[in-house]
C-alpha positions in Angstrom: 184.8 87.3 233.2 181.2 86.8 234.0 179.2 88.6 236.5 179.3 87.8 240.1 176.1 85.8 239.8 177.6 83.7 237.0 180.8 83.2 239.0 178.8 82.0 241.9 176.7 79.7 239.7 179.8 78.0 238.3 181.8 77.7 241.6 180.9 74.0 242.0 178.3 71.4 242.3 175.5 71.3 244.9 173.6 68.4 246.3 169.9 67.9 246.4 168.1 66.3 249.3 168.1 62.8 247.9 170.1 60.5 245.7 170.0 62.7 242.5 172.9 65.0 241.9 172.1 68.2 240.0 174.9 70.5 238.9 174.1 74.1 239.7 175.0 75.1 236.2 171.9 73.3 234.9 169.7 75.9 236.7 168.5 78.4 234.1 169.0 82.1 234.7 166.2 84.6 234.1 167.0 85.0 230.4 166.9 81.2 229.8 163.6 80.9 231.6 162.2 83.7 229.4 163.6 82.1 226.3 162.1 78.7 227.2 158.7 80.2 228.0 158.8 82.1 224.7 159.6 78.9 222.8 156.8 77.1 224.6 154.4 79.9 223.7 155.4 79.7 220.1 154.9 76.0 220.0 151.5 76.3 221.7 150.5 79.1 219.3 151.5 76.9 216.3 149.5 74.0 217.7 146.5 76.2 218.4 146.8 77.8 215.0 147.0 74.3 213.4 144.0 73.1 215.3 142.0 76.2 214.3 142.9 75.5 210.7 141.9 71.8 211.1 138.5 72.8 212.7 138.0 75.4 209.9 138.9 72.8 207.3 136.5 70.2 208.8 133.7 72.7 208.8 133.7 72.8 205.0 132.8 69.1 204.8 130.0 66.6 205.5 130.9 63.0 206.4 129.0 60.1 204.8 129.3 56.9 206.9 127.7 53.5 206.6 124.3 53.5 208.3 121.9 50.6 209.1 120.2 48.0 206.9 116.7 47.7 208.3 114.9 44.5 207.4 111.5 45.1 205.8 108.9 43.0 207.6 105.2 42.7 208.5 106.0 41.2 211.9 104.3 42.8 214.9 107.6 42.2 216.7 109.1 45.2 214.8 108.5 48.0 217.3 110.0 51.4 218.3 113.1 51.0 220.4 113.7 52.6 223.8 114.7 55.9 222.3 111.6 56.1 220.2 113.4 56.9 217.0 114.2 53.6 215.3 112.2 50.4 214.9 113.9 47.2 216.2 113.3 43.5 216.2 113.5 41.6 219.6 117.2 40.8 218.8 118.0 44.5 218.4 118.2 44.4 214.6 116.8 47.5 212.8 113.5 47.0 210.9 110.9 48.7 208.8 107.3 47.8 209.4 104.7 47.4 206.6 101.2 46.8 207.9 98.2 45.6 205.8 94.9 44.2 207.0 94.8 40.7 208.4 94.3 38.1 205.6 96.1 40.2 203.0 99.7 39.8 204.2 101.8 36.7 203.9 104.7 35.4 205.9 108.0 36.3 204.3 110.7 33.9 203.4 114.2 35.3 203.1 115.0 39.0 203.9 114.6 42.3 202.1 116.7 45.2 203.4 116.4 48.9 203.1 119.6 50.9 203.8 120.4 54.3 205.0 123.5 56.5 205.3 124.7 58.5 208.3 125.3 62.1 207.2 126.6 64.9 209.4 129.2 67.6 209.7 132.8 66.2 209.5 134.8 66.0 212.7 138.3 67.3 212.9 139.5 63.7 213.4 137.8 62.7 210.2 139.3 65.7 208.4 142.8 64.8 209.6 142.4 61.2 208.5 141.4 62.3 205.1 144.4 64.5 204.7 146.6 61.6 205.8 144.7 59.3 203.3 143.8 57.1 206.2 140.0 57.8 206.4 138.9 54.8 204.4 141.4 52.5 206.2 140.4 53.4 209.7 136.7 54.2 209.1 135.5 51.7 206.6 133.2 53.3 204.0 133.4 56.9 205.4 133.9 59.7 202.9 134.0 63.5 203.1 132.2 65.7 200.6 132.3 69.5 200.4 129.3 71.2 201.9 128.5 72.9 198.6 128.0 69.5 196.9 125.8 68.2 199.7 123.7 71.3 200.3 123.6 73.0 197.0 121.4 76.1 197.6 119.6 74.5 200.5 120.1 76.1 204.0 121.4 73.4 206.3 118.6 74.0 208.8 116.1 72.9 206.1 117.7 69.6 205.4 115.8 67.6 208.1 112.5 69.0 206.6 113.5 67.9 203.1 114.6 64.5 204.3 111.3 63.9 206.0 109.4 65.1 202.9 111.4 62.8 200.6 110.8 59.7 202.8 107.0 60.5 202.8 107.2 60.7 199.1 109.0 57.4 198.9 106.5 55.5 201.1 103.6 56.9 199.1 105.1 56.1 195.7 106.1 52.6 196.9 102.5 51.9 197.9 101.1 53.3 194.6 103.5 51.3 192.5 103.1 48.0 194.4 99.3 48.1 194.5 99.1 49.1 190.9 101.4 46.2 189.9 99.0 43.9 191.7 95.9 45.4 189.9 94.4 47.3 192.9 92.7 50.6 192.2 94.5 53.7 193.4 92.9 57.2 193.3 95.0 60.4 193.4 94.0 63.8 194.7 96.2 66.9 194.6 96.1 68.9 197.8 98.3 71.9 197.1 101.9 73.1 196.6 104.2 72.0 199.4 107.2 74.1 200.1 110.5 72.1 200.0 112.8 75.0 200.3 112.5 78.7 201.3 115.5 80.6 200.0 117.1 83.1 202.5 116.8 86.7 201.7 113.7 86.2 199.5 110.1 87.6 199.8 109.1 84.1 201.1 111.6 84.1 203.9 110.8 87.7 204.8 107.1 86.8 205.0 107.8 83.8 207.4 107.0 81.0 205.0 108.5 77.7 206.1 109.7 74.4 204.6 106.7 72.0 204.8 104.1 74.7 204.5 101.3 73.6 202.1 100.1 76.5 200.0 96.4 76.0 199.3 95.5 79.5 198.0 96.9 82.8 196.7 94.7 85.8 197.1 91.8 83.5 197.8 92.2 81.4 194.6 92.7 77.7 195.3 96.1 76.2 194.6 96.0 72.5 193.7 99.5 71.9 192.3 103.0 73.4 192.2 102.2 74.7 188.7 99.2 76.5 190.0 101.5 78.3 192.5 104.0 79.3 189.8 101.2 80.6 187.6 99.7 82.6 190.5 103.0 84.3 191.4 103.9 85.1 187.8 100.5 86.6 187.2 101.2 89.2 189.9 103.6 92.2 189.6 106.9 92.8 191.4 106.2 95.0 194.5 102.7 93.6 194.8 101.7 92.0 198.2 99.8 88.8 197.8 98.0 86.8 200.5 99.5 83.3 200.8 97.2 80.8 202.6 99.0 77.8 203.9 98.3 74.8 206.0 101.0 74.0 208.5 101.6 71.9 211.6 101.2 73.9 214.8 103.2 73.5 218.0 100.5 71.1 219.3 101.0 68.8 216.3 97.7 69.8 214.7 97.3 71.4 211.3 96.4 75.0 211.3 95.5 77.3 208.4 97.1 80.8 208.2 97.2 83.6 205.7 100.5 85.4 205.3 101.1 88.6 203.3 104.2 88.4 201.1 105.5 91.3 199.1 106.9 89.9 195.8 110.1 91.2 194.2 111.5 91.0 190.7 113.2 87.7 189.8 116.9 87.7 190.6 119.6 86.0 188.6 119.2 82.2 189.3 121.5 79.4 188.1 123.0 81.4 185.3 119.7 82.9 184.2 119.7 86.7 184.0 117.6 88.7 186.4 114.1 89.8 185.3 112.9 92.8 187.3 109.5 92.6 185.5 108.7 89.0 186.6 107.3 88.5 190.1 109.4 86.3 192.4 108.5 84.6 195.7 111.6 82.5 196.4 110.5 78.9 197.1 111.1 75.4 195.8 107.9 73.5 195.7 106.2 70.3 194.6 102.6 69.0 194.4 101.4 67.2 197.5 99.1 64.4 196.5 97.1 62.0 198.6 96.3 58.5 197.5 93.2 56.4 198.2 93.8 52.7 198.4 91.2 49.9 198.6 92.6 48.9 202.0 94.9 50.4 204.6 98.6 50.3 204.0 101.0 51.6 206.6 104.8 51.9 206.2 106.7 52.9 209.3 110.4 53.7 208.9 111.2 55.5 212.2 113.6 58.4 212.1 115.0 57.8 208.6 114.7 60.3 205.9 115.5 60.8 202.2 114.2 59.5 198.9 116.3 56.4 198.3 114.0 53.8 200.0 111.5 53.7 197.2 112.6 50.6 195.4 113.2 48.6 198.6 109.8 49.5 200.0 108.0 48.7 196.7 109.6 45.2 196.7 108.8 44.7 200.4 105.1 45.5 199.9 104.9 43.3 196.8 106.5 40.5 198.8 104.0 40.8 201.7 100.9 41.2 199.5 101.8 38.4 197.0 103.3 35.1 198.3 106.2 36.1 200.6 108.7 34.4 198.3 109.9 37.3 196.2 113.5 36.8 197.2 113.6 33.0 196.8 114.6 32.8 200.5 117.7 34.9 199.9 118.9 38.0 201.7 118.4 40.9 199.3 119.0 44.7 199.7 118.0 47.5 197.4 118.4 51.2 197.0 117.0 53.7 194.5 114.1 56.1 194.2 110.9 54.8 192.6 108.7 56.8 190.2 105.0 56.2 189.8 105.8 54.6 186.4 108.2 52.1 188.0 111.4 53.9 187.0 114.3 53.5 189.5 116.3 56.7 190.1 119.8 57.6 191.1 120.7 58.1 194.8 123.7 59.1 196.8 125.9 57.4 199.4 125.9 54.0 197.6 129.5 53.3 198.8 128.4 53.6 202.4 125.2 51.7 201.7 127.2 48.8 200.1 129.3 48.5 203.3 126.2 48.6 205.5 124.3 45.8 203.6 127.4 43.8 203.2 127.9 43.8 206.9 124.2 42.9 207.4 124.8 39.7 205.4 123.0 40.6 202.1 123.8 38.3 199.2 122.4 40.6 196.5 122.3 44.4 196.3 120.1 46.1 193.7 121.3 49.6 192.8 120.7 52.2 190.0 122.9 51.7 187.0 124.8 55.0 187.7 125.9 53.5 191.1 127.0 50.1 189.9 130.7 50.7 189.8 130.8 52.4 193.2 128.7 49.6 194.9 130.9 47.0 193.2 134.0 48.5 194.7 132.7 47.9 198.3 130.8 44.7 197.7 133.3 42.0 198.6 131.6 38.7 197.8 128.1 40.3 197.7 126.6 40.3 194.2 125.6 43.6 192.7 122.9 44.1 190.0 122.1 47.4 188.2 118.4 48.1 187.7 116.7 51.0 186.1 113.1 49.8 186.5 111.0 47.8 188.9 110.6 45.2 186.1 114.4 44.7 186.0 114.6 44.3 189.7 111.9 41.6 189.6 113.7 39.8 186.8 116.9 39.7 188.9 114.9 38.3 191.8 113.3 35.7 189.6 116.8 34.7 188.4 117.8 33.7 191.9 114.6 31.7 192.5 112.1 34.4 193.6 108.4 33.9 192.8 107.3 37.0 191.0 103.6 38.0 191.0 102.2 38.5 187.5 101.4 42.1 186.5 97.7 42.9 186.6 95.9 45.6 184.6 95.8 48.9 186.4 92.5 50.2 187.8 93.7 53.6 188.8 91.6 56.7 188.7 92.8 60.3 188.5 92.1 63.1 190.9 
C-alpha cells in the first residue's frame, strides 16, 4: 500500500473550474517536481554549454562576405554619403572619385568598378551554418577563415592601420603607373621608414611606438628608407637604448615629431630562424614611405575602404579619365589586383566574395590575378573572367572588347 498521501491522491478524479477535466493523479508530487526541474536544468546546461562552444568556435574565425563594387568616376556627383564614410552617386550607388584639373579629364563611356570585401569576426550564426554546410547556400559568397590565416603575426588592433596604409599605397602606385604610361614626369622622394606592425612584447611595443609612426631619425641620424632603419638598428648593440625620432598624427589630426627612447634586445627566434642574442632587435615591420610629385594635381578618394587590392582598378580608371574615356569600349568592367610601380599585377584575397559583388553589380568582365582565376570563375555565372599579371595584359583584354587604349609614352620620371 502506498502512503496516506498517495491513497488520497488516487481516490478519484476532481473537477477544475471550467470545462477541462484534470485527473488528480496527473499532479506531480514533490519528488516528480524535483526530477522535472533537474531534467530541465540539465537540458538548459547542455544548451548553454553548446552555445558557449559555438561562441568559442566562432571566435576562431573571420568571415569574408561580398562587399560593394564602387564605380570609378570623375563626376562631381560622387560625394560622401550621410554617414561620411562612403562615397555615393545620387542614386545611392557606391563610387570612387578621381579628380584631375579641368581640361585634363574626359567623360567616361562604360563603367569601371573597384571592389571590396567585408571582413569581420565570424558570428555564431555563420559558424553554425558552416558546420551544417549551409553557409554558402544561405549567405551567397560568405566564407570563414581561421584567424591565424587572416592575421598571421599581426595583432587584430593593428589591422585597420595596415588597411589604411595599403590603400594609400595603392592610390599612390596607381597614379604613378598611369601617369608614367601616358608619358608624364613623376618624381619620387623617400620620407622615412613607416611602421606597419609593432609586435607585442618587443622593445618597440615597450617604448610606445605605433603602427603608422614614420621613423625619420635614429640617434639623430636621418632615416630615409626602411633599409636605413634596419641598418641603424643592427649597428647598435643589444641592451643599448636608442633615440627613435618619429613623425605621427596627433589627437588634433596634425603631424607632430617626438623622440622616443627604445632599449633594444637581442633578436629572438623568428619564422624558423634561430635566436641571435648578439644582434640588436627593435620588433617592427616597416616599409619606405615615399612621396611623388606629379605635373598636375591628382586626387583619388575611396572613402572608408582599405587594403591593397584596388591598385589595378584605380590605374585603369585614371588612364581612362586622362586619355579618351573609352578604355572599356562602353562595357561594364571590374578589376582587382595590386599594382607595382613596374606595372605588375599582384595576388589578392577574397576574390570569391569580390566575384559575387561585381557580378551582382552587373559587370560583364572581371580582371583578376592569374592565381585567382579558378576561384573567380567558380562564382562568375555568365560574367567573363580574364587573368592578368601585368597592366599591359589588362589593356590588351580591354582592347579585345572594343576599348580604345592610349599608346605608351616614354617615361620622363626622375629619382629622389
